[in-house]
C-alpha positions as a Markdown table, in Angstrom:
| # | Residue | x | y | z |
|---|---|---|---|---|
| 1 | Met | 2.3 | -22.2 | 18.6 |
| 2 | Lys | 0.7 | -23.4 | 15.0 |
| 3 | Ile | 0.5 | -20.0 | 13.2 |
| 4 | Leu | -1.4 | -20.6 | 9.9 |
| 5 | Phe | -0.8 | -17.2 | 7.6 |
| 6 | Val | -3.9 | -17.1 | 4.9 |
| 7 | His | -3.1 | -14.7 | 1.8 |
| 8 | Gln | -3.9 | -15.3 | -1.4 |
| 9 | Asn | -1.0 | -13.6 | -2.8 |
| 10 | Phe | 1.3 | -14.9 | 0.7 |
| 11 | Pro | 3.5 | -13.4 | 2.0 |
| 12 | Gly | 2.1 | -10.2 | 1.1 |
| 13 | Gln | 2.2 | -7.8 | 4.4 |
| 14 | Phe | 3.6 | -11.0 | 6.5 |
| 15 | Leu | 6.9 | -11.0 | 4.3 |
| 16 | His | 8.7 | -10.0 | 7.6 |
| 17 | Leu | 6.3 | -11.4 | 10.4 |
| 18 | Ala | 5.8 | -15.3 | 9.3 |
| 19 | Pro | 10.1 | -15.5 | 8.7 |
| 20 | Glu | 10.2 | -14.2 | 12.2 |
| 21 | Met | 7.8 | -16.3 | 13.7 |
| 22 | Gln | 9.4 | -19.3 | 12.6 |
| 23 | Arg | 13.2 | -18.0 | 13.4 |
| 24 | Arg | 11.5 | -17.8 | 16.8 |
| 25 | Gly | 10.3 | -21.3 | 16.9 |
| 26 | His | 6.7 | -21.4 | 15.8 |
| 27 | Asp | 5.3 | -23.6 | 13.3 |
| 28 | Cys | 4.4 | -21.4 | 10.4 |
| 29 | Leu | 2.2 | -22.3 | 7.6 |
| 30 | Ala | 0.4 | -20.4 | 4.7 |
| 31 | Leu | -2.3 | -21.1 | 2.9 |
| 32 | Thr | -2.4 | -19.5 | -0.5 |
| 33 | Asp | -4.0 | -19.3 | -3.6 |
| 34 | Ala | -2.7 | -22.1 | -6.9 |
| 35 | Val | -1.8 | -18.8 | -8.7 |
| 36 | Asn | 0.4 | -17.3 | -6.1 |
| 37 | Asn | 3.8 | -18.2 | -7.7 |
| 38 | Arg | 6.1 | -16.2 | -5.0 |
| 39 | Ser | 9.2 | -17.7 | -3.5 |
| 40 | Ser | 8.6 | -18.1 | 0.8 |
| 41 | Asp | 10.6 | -20.0 | 3.1 |
| 42 | Ile | 7.3 | -20.5 | 4.9 |
| 43 | Pro | 6.0 | -24.1 | 4.3 |
| 44 | Val | 2.7 | -23.1 | 1.7 |
| 45 | Val | -0.3 | -24.9 | 1.1 |
| 46 | Lys | -2.7 | -23.9 | -1.7 |
| 47 | Tyr | -6.1 | -24.0 | -2.7 |
| 48 | Arg | -7.5 | -23.8 | -6.5 |
| 49 | His | -10.0 | -21.3 | -6.8 |
| 50 | Ser | -12.6 | -21.3 | -9.5 |
| 51 | Ala | -16.1 | -19.2 | -9.0 |
| 52 | Ser | -18.3 | -18.6 | -11.4 |
| 53 | Pro | -18.9 | -14.6 | -12.2 |
| 54 | Ser | -21.5 | -13.7 | -10.8 |
| 55 | Asp | -24.8 | -12.3 | -12.3 |
| 56 | Pro | -25.0 | -8.3 | -12.2 |
| 57 | Gln | -28.5 | -8.2 | -12.4 |
| 58 | Ala | -29.7 | -10.9 | -10.2 |
| 59 | Cys | -26.6 | -10.0 | -7.5 |
| 60 | Arg | -26.7 | -6.1 | -7.4 |
| 61 | Leu | -25.2 | -4.7 | -4.6 |
| 62 | Gly | -24.3 | -7.9 | -3.4 |
| 63 | Arg | -22.1 | -8.9 | -6.1 |
| 64 | Asn | -19.5 | -8.0 | -4.5 |
| 65 | Tyr | -20.2 | -10.0 | -1.3 |
| 66 | Thr | -20.7 | -12.6 | -3.6 |
| 67 | Gln | -17.6 | -13.2 | -5.2 |
| 68 | Met | -15.8 | -12.3 | -1.7 |
| 69 | Ser | -17.5 | -15.1 | 0.3 |
| 70 | Asp | -17.2 | -17.6 | -2.9 |
| 71 | Arg | -13.4 | -17.1 | -2.2 |
| 72 | Gly | -14.0 | -18.2 | 1.3 |
| 73 | Val | -16.1 | -20.7 | 1.0 |
| 74 | Thr | -12.8 | -22.6 | -0.8 |
| 75 | Val | -10.2 | -21.4 | 1.6 |
| 76 | Ala | -12.4 | -22.7 | 3.7 |
| 77 | Arg | -13.2 | -26.5 | 2.3 |
| 78 | Ala | -8.9 | -26.5 | 2.0 |
| 79 | Ala | -9.2 | -26.0 | 5.3 |
| 80 | Met | -11.4 | -28.7 | 6.0 |
| 81 | Gln | -8.8 | -30.9 | 4.3 |
| 82 | Leu | -5.8 | -29.6 | 6.8 |
| 83 | Arg | -8.3 | -30.0 | 9.8 |
| 84 | Glu | -9.0 | -33.8 | 8.7 |
| 85 | Lys | -5.7 | -34.1 | 8.5 |
| 86 | Gly | -5.1 | -33.6 | 11.7 |
| 87 | Tyr | -3.6 | -29.8 | 11.4 |
| 88 | Ile | -5.3 | -27.6 | 14.5 |
| 89 | Pro | -3.3 | -23.9 | 14.3 |
| 90 | Asp | -3.2 | -22.1 | 17.2 |
| 91 | Val | -3.5 | -18.6 | 15.9 |
| 92 | Ile | -5.1 | -17.8 | 12.0 |
| 93 | Phe | -3.9 | -14.5 | 10.8 |
| 94 | Gly | -5.5 | -13.9 | 7.2 |
| 95 | His | -5.6 | -10.8 | 5.1 |
| 96 | Ser | -9.6 | -9.7 | 5.6 |
| 97 | Gly | -9.9 | -8.1 | 1.8 |
| 98 | Trp | -10.7 | -11.0 | -0.4 |
| 99 | Gly | -12.9 | -13.4 | 1.9 |
| 100 | Glu | -10.4 | -15.9 | 2.7 |
| 101 | Thr | -11.2 | -15.5 | 6.7 |
| 102 | Leu | -14.8 | -15.2 | 6.5 |
| 103 | Phe | -15.3 | -18.9 | 7.5 |
| 104 | Leu | -12.0 | -20.2 | 9.4 |
| 105 | Lys | -13.5 | -19.7 | 12.5 |
| 106 | Glu | -16.2 | -22.7 | 11.5 |
| 107 | Val | -13.6 | -24.8 | 10.7 |
| 108 | Trp | -11.3 | -24.3 | 13.6 |
| 109 | Pro | -13.2 | -22.7 | 16.4 |
| 110 | Glu | -10.5 | -23.1 | 18.9 |
| 111 | Ala | -8.2 | -21.1 | 17.2 |
| 112 | Lys | -7.4 | -17.4 | 17.9 |
| 113 | Leu | -7.8 | -15.7 | 14.5 |
| 114 | Leu | -6.6 | -12.3 | 13.8 |
| 115 | Val | -7.2 | -10.3 | 10.4 |
| 116 | Tyr | -5.5 | -7.8 | 8.8 |
| 117 | Ala | -7.9 | -4.8 | 8.5 |
| 118 | Glu | -6.4 | -2.9 | 5.7 |
| 119 | Phe | -9.3 | -0.7 | 4.6 |
| 120 | Tyr | -13.4 | 0.1 | 5.0 |
| 121 | Tyr | -15.3 | 1.2 | 2.1 |
| 122 | Lys | -16.8 | 4.6 | 2.8 |
| 123 | Gly | -19.4 | 6.1 | 0.9 |
| 124 | Arg | -17.9 | 9.7 | 2.2 |
| 125 | Gly | -15.2 | 10.9 | 3.8 |
| 126 | Ala | -12.4 | 8.5 | 1.6 |
| 127 | Asp | -11.7 | 8.2 | -2.0 |
| 128 | Val | -15.4 | 7.3 | -3.2 |
| 129 | Gly | -16.7 | 11.0 | -4.8 |
| 130 | Phe | -13.6 | 12.8 | -3.9 |
| 131 | Asp | -12.1 | 13.6 | -7.3 |
| 132 | Pro | -14.9 | 15.3 | -9.2 |
| 133 | Glu | -13.0 | 14.9 | -12.5 |
| 134 | Phe | -13.8 | 11.1 | -12.6 |
| 135 | Asp | -16.2 | 10.4 | -9.4 |
| 136 | Arg | -19.1 | 13.2 | -9.1 |
| 137 | Pro | -20.5 | 12.3 | -5.8 |
| 138 | Asn | -23.8 | 10.9 | -5.7 |
| 139 | Phe | -26.2 | 9.2 | -3.2 |
| 140 | Asp | -25.5 | 5.2 | -5.5 |
| 141 | Gln | -22.2 | 5.7 | -5.2 |
| 142 | Val | -22.7 | 6.4 | -1.2 |
| 143 | Met | -24.5 | 3.0 | -1.7 |
| 144 | Ile | -22.6 | 1.2 | -3.1 |
| 145 | Ala | -19.4 | 1.4 | -1.3 |
| 146 | Gln | -21.3 | 0.8 | 2.0 |
| 147 | Gly | -22.5 | -2.4 | 0.2 |
| 148 | Arg | -18.9 | -3.6 | -0.5 |
| 149 | Thr | -18.1 | -3.6 | 3.5 |
| 150 | Ala | -20.1 | -6.5 | 4.1 |
| 151 | His | -17.6 | -8.8 | 3.5 |
| 152 | Leu | -15.3 | -6.9 | 6.0 |
| 153 | Gly | -17.3 | -6.0 | 8.6 |
| 154 | Gln | -18.5 | -9.8 | 8.8 |
| 155 | Ala | -14.6 | -11.0 | 8.3 |
| 156 | Leu | -13.6 | -8.8 | 11.4 |
| 157 | Leu | -17.0 | -9.5 | 13.5 |
| 158 | His | -16.0 | -13.1 | 13.8 |
| 159 | Ala | -12.3 | -12.3 | 13.9 |
| 160 | Asp | -10.4 | -12.5 | 17.7 |
| 161 | Ala | -9.1 | -8.7 | 16.5 |
| 162 | Gly | -7.6 | -7.0 | 13.8 |
| 163 | Leu | -4.3 | -4.9 | 12.9 |
| 164 | Ser | -3.9 | -1.6 | 10.8 |
| 165 | Pro | -1.0 | -0.4 | 9.0 |
| 166 | Thr | -2.0 | 3.2 | 10.2 |
| 167 | Arg | -4.2 | 5.0 | 12.4 |
| 168 | Trp | -6.1 | 7.1 | 9.2 |
| 169 | Gln | -7.0 | 3.4 | 7.8 |
| 170 | Ala | -8.0 | 2.2 | 10.9 |
| 171 | Ser | -10.1 | 5.0 | 11.5 |
| 172 | Thr | -11.7 | 4.2 | 8.4 |
| 173 | Tyr | -13.9 | 1.4 | 10.5 |
| 174 | Pro | -17.1 | 1.9 | 12.5 |
| 175 | Pro | -16.5 | 2.9 | 15.8 |
| 176 | Ile | -17.6 | -0.4 | 17.4 |
| 177 | Leu | -15.1 | -2.3 | 15.0 |
| 178 | Arg | -12.1 | 0.2 | 15.2 |
| 179 | Glu | -12.5 | -0.9 | 19.2 |
| 180 | Arg | -10.7 | -4.1 | 18.0 |
| 181 | Ile | -8.0 | -3.1 | 16.0 |
| 182 | Lys | -4.6 | -2.8 | 16.6 |
| 183 | Val | -2.4 | 0.0 | 14.7 |
| 184 | Ile | 1.0 | -1.4 | 13.5 |
| 185 | Phe | 2.7 | -0.5 | 10.5 |
| 186 | Asp | 4.5 | -3.5 | 8.3 |
| 187 | Gly | 8.0 | -1.8 | 8.6 |
| 188 | Val | 10.9 | -0.4 | 6.7 |
| 189 | Asp | 14.1 | -1.3 | 6.7 |
| 190 | Thr | 15.8 | 1.5 | 7.1 |
| 191 | Glu | 19.6 | -0.4 | 6.8 |
| 192 | Val | 18.5 | -0.6 | 3.6 |
| 193 | Met | 16.5 | 2.2 | 2.4 |
| 194 | Gln | 18.8 | 5.2 | 3.8 |
| 195 | Pro | 20.7 | 7.6 | 2.2 |
| 196 | Asp | 24.0 | 7.2 | 0.3 |
| 197 | Pro | 25.8 | 9.8 | -0.9 |
| 198 | Ala | 27.8 | 7.4 | -3.6 |
| 199 | Ala | 24.3 | 6.5 | -4.9 |
| 200 | Thr | 23.8 | 6.2 | -9.0 |
| 201 | Leu | 21.2 | 5.0 | -11.4 |
| 202 | Thr | 21.3 | 4.1 | -15.0 |
| 203 | Leu | 18.3 | 5.3 | -16.8 |
| 204 | Pro | 16.6 | 3.5 | -19.9 |
| 205 | Asn | 18.6 | 5.7 | -21.8 |
| 206 | Gly | 21.7 | 5.2 | -20.6 |
| 207 | Arg | 22.7 | 8.3 | -18.8 |
| 208 | Val | 23.8 | 7.8 | -15.3 |
| 209 | Val | 22.0 | 10.0 | -12.5 |
| 210 | Lys | 23.7 | 10.1 | -9.0 |
| 211 | Ala | 23.2 | 11.8 | -6.0 |
| 212 | Gly | 23.3 | 15.2 | -5.7 |
| 213 | Asp | 21.8 | 15.5 | -9.2 |
| 214 | Glu | 18.9 | 17.4 | -9.7 |
| 215 | Val | 16.2 | 14.2 | -10.1 |
| 216 | Leu | 12.9 | 14.3 | -9.2 |
| 217 | Thr | 11.2 | 10.9 | -9.1 |
| 218 | Phe | 7.5 | 9.8 | -8.7 |
| 219 | Val | 6.3 | 6.1 | -8.1 |
| 220 | Asn | 3.7 | 3.9 | -8.0 |
| 221 | Arg | 2.7 | 0.3 | -8.6 |
| 222 | Asn | 0.8 | 1.4 | -11.5 |
| 223 | Leu | 0.7 | 5.0 | -12.8 |
| 224 | Glu | -3.5 | 6.1 | -12.8 |
| 225 | Pro | -5.3 | 8.8 | -11.0 |
| 226 | Tyr | -5.9 | 7.2 | -7.3 |
| 227 | Arg | -2.3 | 7.9 | -6.9 |
| 228 | Gly | -2.8 | 11.5 | -8.9 |
| 229 | Tyr | -1.0 | 10.2 | -11.9 |
| 230 | His | -3.1 | 13.0 | -13.9 |
| 231 | Thr | -1.8 | 15.7 | -11.4 |
| 232 | Phe | 1.9 | 15.1 | -11.1 |
| 233 | Met | 1.9 | 15.7 | -15.1 |
| 234 | Arg | -0.1 | 18.4 | -14.9 |
| 235 | Ala | 2.4 | 19.8 | -12.7 |
| 236 | Leu | 5.5 | 18.9 | -15.0 |
| 237 | Pro | 5.7 | 21.4 | -18.2 |
| 238 | Ala | 6.2 | 24.3 | -15.7 |
| 239 | Ile | 8.9 | 22.2 | -13.7 |
| 240 | Met | 11.0 | 21.4 | -16.5 |
| 241 | Ala | 10.5 | 24.5 | -17.9 |
| 242 | Glu | 11.7 | 26.2 | -14.7 |
| 243 | Arg | 14.6 | 23.5 | -14.6 |
| 244 | Pro | 16.0 | 22.9 | -17.6 |
| 245 | Glu | 18.4 | 20.5 | -15.8 |
| 246 | Ala | 15.7 | 18.7 | -13.6 |
| 247 | Gln | 15.8 | 14.6 | -15.1 |
| 248 | Val | 11.9 | 13.3 | -14.4 |
| 249 | Val | 12.4 | 9.3 | -13.5 |
| 250 | Ile | 8.9 | 7.6 | -13.1 |
| 251 | Val | 8.0 | 4.1 | -11.7 |
| 252 | Gly | 4.9 | 2.1 | -12.3 |
| 253 | Gly | 2.7 | 0.2 | -14.9 |
| 254 | Asp | 0.4 | 0.9 | -17.3 |
| 255 | Glu | -2.1 | -1.5 | -15.7 |
| 256 | Val | -4.9 | -0.4 | -12.6 |
| 257 | Ser | -4.7 | -1.5 | -9.1 |
| 258 | Tyr | -7.4 | 0.8 | -7.9 |
| 259 | Gly | -10.6 | 3.1 | -9.0 |
| 260 | Arg | -12.1 | 2.5 | -12.7 |
| 261 | Pro | -9.5 | 1.3 | -15.7 |
| 262 | Ala | -8.9 | 3.5 | -18.5 |
| 263 | Pro | -11.3 | 3.9 | -21.3 |
| 264 | Glu | -11.0 | 0.9 | -23.7 |
| 265 | Gly | -7.4 | 0.6 | -25.7 |
| 266 | Gln | -6.1 | 3.3 | -23.4 |
| 267 | Ser | -3.8 | 3.6 | -20.5 |
| 268 | Trp | -4.1 | 6.6 | -18.1 |
| 269 | Lys | -0.2 | 6.6 | -18.6 |
| 270 | Asn | -0.6 | 7.5 | -22.1 |
| 271 | Ile | -4.1 | 9.3 | -21.6 |
| 272 | Tyr | -1.9 | 11.9 | -19.4 |
| 273 | Leu | 1.3 | 12.4 | -21.0 |
| 274 | Asp | -0.6 | 13.1 | -24.2 |
| 275 | Gln | -2.4 | 15.9 | -23.0 |
| 276 | Val | 1.1 | 17.3 | -22.1 |
| 277 | Lys | 3.7 | 15.9 | -23.9 |
| 278 | Asp | 4.4 | 18.7 | -27.0 |
| 279 | Arg | 5.6 | 21.1 | -23.7 |
| 280 | Leu | 7.6 | 18.5 | -22.5 |
| 281 | Asp | 11.2 | 17.8 | -23.4 |
| 282 | Met | 10.7 | 14.0 | -23.4 |
| 283 | Ser | 14.5 | 13.5 | -23.2 |
| 284 | Arg | 14.3 | 14.3 | -19.8 |
| 285 | Val | 11.5 | 12.3 | -18.9 |
| 286 | His | 12.1 | 8.8 | -18.0 |
| 287 | Phe | 9.9 | 5.9 | -17.7 |
| 288 | Met | 11.1 | 2.8 | -16.0 |
| 289 | Gly | 8.2 | 0.5 | -15.9 |
| 290 | Lys | 7.9 | -1.6 | -12.8 |
| 291 | Val | 11.8 | -2.1 | -11.7 |
| 292 | Pro | 13.2 | -4.3 | -9.1 |
| 293 | Tyr | 13.5 | -3.5 | -5.6 |
| 294 | Pro | 17.2 | -2.3 | -5.7 |
| 295 | Thr | 16.8 | -0.2 | -8.4 |
| 296 | Phe | 14.1 | 1.3 | -6.4 |
| 297 | Val | 16.2 | 2.1 | -3.0 |
| 298 | Ser | 19.2 | 3.7 | -6.1 |
| 299 | Met | 16.3 | 5.9 | -6.9 |
| 300 | Met | 15.5 | 7.3 | -4.1 |
| 301 | Gln | 18.1 | 7.5 | -3.1 |
| 302 | Val | 19.8 | 10.0 | -5.7 |
| 303 | Ser | 16.1 | 11.7 | -5.9 |
| 304 | Arg | 16.0 | 15.3 | -5.0 |
| 305 | Val | 12.8 | 15.6 | -4.6 |
| 306 | His | 9.8 | 12.6 | -4.6 |
| 307 | Ala | 7.0 | 13.5 | -5.0 |
| 308 | Tyr | 3.7 | 11.6 | -3.6 |
| 309 | Leu | 0.1 | 11.6 | -4.0 |
| 310 | Thr | -2.7 | 10.0 | -2.7 |
| 311 | Tyr | -6.4 | 10.3 | -2.8 |
| 312 | Pro | -7.8 | 9.5 | 1.3 |
| 313 | Phe | -7.1 | 5.2 | 0.3 |
| 314 | Val | -4.7 | 2.8 | 1.4 |
| 315 | Leu | -0.9 | 4.2 | 2.0 |
| 316 | Ser | 1.5 | 3.1 | -0.2 |
| 317 | Trp | 4.5 | 1.7 | 1.3 |
| 318 | Ser | 7.0 | 4.3 | -1.2 |
| 319 | Leu | 6.1 | 6.7 | 1.0 |
| 320 | Leu | 8.2 | 5.6 | 4.0 |
| 321 | Glu | 11.0 | 4.0 | 2.4 |
| 322 | Ala | 11.0 | 7.3 | 0.3 |
| 323 | Met | 11.4 | 9.1 | 3.1 |
| 324 | Ser | 13.7 | 6.6 | 5.0 |
| 325 | Ala | 16.2 | 7.3 | 2.2 |
| 326 | Gly | 16.3 | 10.7 | 3.4 |
| 327 | Cys | 14.1 | 12.3 | 0.4 |
| 328 | Met | 13.0 | 15.8 | 0.1 |
| 329 | Ile | 8.8 | 15.1 | -0.3 |
| 330 | Val | 6.6 | 16.7 | -1.4 |
| 331 | Gly | 3.1 | 15.4 | -0.7 |
| 332 | Ser | -0.9 | 15.7 | -1.2 |
| 333 | Arg | -2.7 | 17.1 | 1.3 |
| 334 | Thr | -4.6 | 14.6 | 2.1 |
| 335 | Ala | -5.0 | 12.4 | 5.3 |
| 336 | Pro | -3.3 | 9.5 | 4.8 |
| 337 | Val | -0.2 | 11.5 | 4.1 |
| 338 | Ala | -0.8 | 14.3 | 7.1 |
| 339 | Glu | 0.1 | 11.3 | 9.0 |
| 340 | Leu | 3.7 | 10.8 | 8.1 |
| 341 | Ile | 4.2 | 14.6 | 6.4 |
| 342 | Asp | 4.1 | 17.2 | 8.9 |
| 343 | Asp | 4.0 | 20.0 | 6.7 |
| 344 | Gly | 7.4 | 22.4 | 7.0 |
| 345 | Val | 9.0 | 19.4 | 9.7 |
| 346 | Asn | 9.7 | 16.6 | 7.4 |
| 347 | Gly | 8.5 | 18.0 | 4.3 |
| 348 | Arg | 6.0 | 20.0 | 2.4 |
| 349 | Leu | 2.3 | 19.0 | 1.9 |
| 350 | Val | 0.4 | 20.5 | -1.3 |
| 351 | Asp | -3.7 | 20.2 | -2.4 |
| 352 | Phe | -4.2 | 17.1 | -4.2 |
| 353 | Phe | -5.8 | 19.4 | -7.2 |
| 354 | Asp | -3.4 | 22.4 | -7.2 |
| 355 | Val | -1.4 | 22.2 | -9.8 |
| 356 | Glu | -0.3 | 25.2 | -10.0 |
| 357 | Gly | 0.9 | 24.7 | -5.9 |
| 358 | Trp | 2.9 | 21.4 | -7.1 |
| 359 | Ser | 4.7 | 23.4 | -10.0 |
| 360 | Lys | 5.6 | 25.7 | -8.2 |
| 361 | Met | 6.4 | 23.6 | -4.5 |
| 362 | Val | 8.5 | 21.2 | -6.6 |
| 363 | Thr | 10.6 | 24.0 | -8.4 |
| 364 | Arg | 11.3 | 25.3 | -5.5 |
| 365 | Ala | 12.5 | 22.5 | -3.6 |
| 366 | Leu | 14.6 | 21.1 | -6.9 |
| 367 | Ala | 16.3 | 24.8 | -7.0 |
| 368 | Arg | 17.3 | 25.0 | -3.5 |
| 369 | Pro | 17.9 | 21.9 | -2.1 |
| 370 | Glu | 20.6 | 23.3 | 1.0 |
| 371 | Arg | 17.4 | 24.9 | 2.2 |
| 372 | Phe | 15.6 | 21.2 | 2.6 |
| 373 | Met | 17.7 | 19.0 | 4.1 |
| 374 | Asp | 16.8 | 19.9 | 7.5 |
| 375 | Leu | 13.4 | 18.4 | 6.2 |
| 376 | Arg | 14.8 | 15.2 | 4.9 |
| 377 | Arg | 16.8 | 14.5 | 7.9 |
| 378 | Ala | 13.5 | 15.2 | 9.8 |
| 379 | Ala | 11.7 | 12.6 | 7.0 |
| 380 | Arg | 14.3 | 9.9 | 8.0 |
| 381 | Glu | 14.2 | 10.2 | 11.2 |
| 382 | Thr | 10.3 | 10.1 | 11.5 |
| 383 | Ile | 10.6 | 6.7 | 10.0 |
| 384 | Val | 13.5 | 5.3 | 12.1 |
| 385 | Lys | 11.8 | 6.4 | 15.4 |
| 386 | Gly | 8.4 | 5.4 | 14.6 |
| 387 | Tyr | 8.5 | 3.1 | 11.4 |
| 388 | Asp | 11.5 | 0.9 | 11.5 |
| 389 | Leu | 11.5 | -3.2 | 11.0 |
| 390 | Arg | 13.9 | -4.3 | 13.0 |
| 391 | Thr | 13.5 | -2.1 | 15.9 |
| 392 | Val | 9.7 | -0.9 | 16.5 |
| 393 | Cys | 7.4 | -2.3 | 14.4 |
| 394 | Leu | 8.2 | -6.2 | 14.2 |
| 395 | Pro | 8.8 | -6.6 | 17.6 |
| 396 | Gln | 5.9 | -5.3 | 18.3 |
| 397 | Met | 3.9 | -7.3 | 15.5 |
| 398 | Val | 5.7 | -10.7 | 17.3 |
| 399 | Asp | 4.3 | -9.4 | 20.6 |
| 400 | Trp | 1.0 | -9.0 | 19.8 |
| 401 | Val | 0.7 | -12.2 | 17.4 |
| 402 | Glu | 2.0 | -13.9 | 20.9 |
| 403 | Ser | -0.2 | -12.5 | 23.3 |
| 404 | Phe | -2.7 | -15.0 | 21.3 |
| 405 | Ala | -0.7 | -17.7 | 22.5 |
| 406 | Pro | -3.0 | -20.5 | 24.6 |
| 407 | Gly | -2.8 | -19.5 | 28.0 |
| 408 | Arg | -1.9 | -15.3 | 27.7 |
| 409 | Thr | -3.9 | -12.7 | 28.0 |
| 410 | Val | -5.6 | -12.4 | 24.8 |
| 411 | Gly | -4.1 | -8.9 | 23.0 |
| 412 | Ala | -2.3 | -8.0 | 25.9 |
């Protein structure tokens, strides 16, 4: 088949799938934004997108759709140039989140269009209004959230099928769209991300910690409320007071991935650190910033307890990777986490906002690691059996994409 992958930050979610499809003999090409400089073994065509900023007063609830459809127009025009040169894919697989796939069926009506359906915004029951500290529920927010779904619904309606990484994320779509979605996780390389009793990690101050040491870890792309950074930091003083030898290792940037930005001139990282730092032994709190993947692997392998929190939102890959490394997980009792963590079986769950509960559970797990060995083993087993890249997820994804080949039963 000729397969066109479309993603503004390619390879993105196609990191493993695209090379595997190429290895299997398919003719693969990627269409991505010109500002994307990520390397790939897949041939890449770039589009240049420079839409004018939309006027909030003129667009109102349509501002999000304006921005996404503008990108869709740019991508469609780049696609037309490819068609004019004779390129016609059998299958197009693109991420629906930024509007890139909106008009590709108009360019290639003969192609099968698949979309990565990561999340469908909801006015109630997901991230909007979840955290009253920042976002008290009101009806305006409900309407705004629904307005943000216009391009997502259109993308899936015009596609032949969608793919979501988790059952909960698929469930955010309305039932009529949910029926069009297959659930397959992106996959975890359990051979790379596995327990290593010889693992070590060098901290910013030069100290070296090793597997078996009392290390508490917290990881996110950026340190922000959507991922529970505020709850974690508020729980730290009691944890560190009870565990005077514990080293706390925190990975994440100072920017914002989700939700509102911090007040001007500030960062969420420093706002919540400033709230508690006079009660912390800062020589034992290690902010790593953003780290290379091998460093992240070592960090998970030396972790005695890994804390993971999230609003009801897109699940982080890092949770599954931590489980694969055999970490003792203390996670937030929110729907995306509860899909992976069975409380008391392969980890422990604590209410997202229960600062005291977080302090007590993390302290208990740090203090008596031998009591949680069964949970650590079960966490890894969960990933090996159900989410392994090479034996579970990638074969399922390959079969699903290949089912859309000309002459095959679609989506079988």
